[in-house]
Structures are given as C-alpha cells and as structure tokens.
Phi, psi and omega in degrees: 000318179296323180293323180293316180294314180293324176296316179299317179295320178297318179298317178298317181296313180296321178297317179297317179296316181298318178295322179296318180296316179298318180296317179296321178297317179296318178296319180297317179295318180297318178293320183291331183280346182237070182293339178293339181265358179293146178231121180263151176098170183248356180288144177288154176285143182270148176283167180300321180293319178295319178296320179294319179293332180289343179285339185267129180250129179292130185243315192202151176216143173214188184291338180280314188199165170254130187250139179227159171230150180273110185296335180277352183267354180296119180218142175270147175291133182292327183274322182236104183298344182284348183253134179232141181245147179206149175260129179239156180234134175245114176265115189288138177248324186288117183297328179296319178293317179299315179297318179298316179291323177299319178296320182295321184252024183307320183292337182263355184265142172282178185303314184257006180278153171209157179291131186243316184204169175226151174245135182232139171268121181247146177239132180240132170266103190296308184287333179273354183051051180229161180217161175210149173260125185253343180204141176229129174239131181248133186236155174270177178296340178262018177063031176265125181282126179255344177207140174226104189239113174273139186236139173293123185296131172239106184284129181237156176296146180286118178289146185281146176056047177228178175301318181297322178296317178297316178295323179300319179296320178296316180296318180298317177295322177295319182293331179292327186274000000 
C-alpha cells in the first residue's frame, strides 16, 4: 500500500514538473516572438505628465514667479538666422498677481480653479540684444487654458539681471551652435 501511494505521489510530482517545463517553454517562445514589446533597462517607464515636465528647465526665480523654458522649443528663424524663438513658462508665486488674474478671468474659472501659470512664445534678436513676446497663454492649476493671445512683436532691449537677460544668454549660446 505504501508503495502504491508513494508511486502515485511520484507520478503527480513528475507530471507537475513536466507541465511546468512546458509552460515555461511556451512563455519563453511567446516572449521571443514579440521583440517589439521587449523593454531593456531597469529604469521605470515615465508617465506622459512626467515626460512633459522633463522638457522644462528651471531658469530664474524671483518673488513674482519661477521661470522655465522648454528646451525642445528652441528654434532659429529659417529666413533670419539672427532670430531665435523659445517657449517659456512663468509659474506665479506672488499672491497679489494670482488674485488679480483670478479676478480678471473669474467667469472662466471653475469653483476650485485658480490661475497658476502662463506660457509665452518669446523671440530674440541675438545680435541686436533685443526681445519680444509674440504669444501668451494663461492656464489654471488644472491645466485649462483661459486665454491665448497673439501679440504683434515689439522688440525691446534686454534688461540686465532679469529673467529675460538669463534667457538671452541661453539663446545666444544656442545661436552659436
């Protein structure tokens, strides 16, 4: 009787092992057949929001706002190499500015929304040391755009020791390369 039970248990164990090997082989073949789905490396995949945030580089900060520029947006004008365009973001810190903007766009804001940041398209005349803002988009804390305003460019001299001066240096280095 003991031999029958032990034989039966051995048969179950061997059957289980054989099934496991077959299953592992099928998984290996399935993985091997779809190389487009292979992922190399140990870093986790980034979400769309994380990838978008990685494009913005911190440039300057003051009591009014923290300023960033989109490194992928740097472009030279095709017709005039002296002009470079960039998208910058100002995340507002000053509560007085936020309150003023909230009052201005009150009709477009939801109950818990408030104005959080703006994105601006800036144009720089590198050799003339001048800049202009050509477009302003204003967003809420939930990334809802409340204004998209294109502006006729008026080139002004770059003021010293400001956000614009810092951006001008970045633009000048970009234009050299």
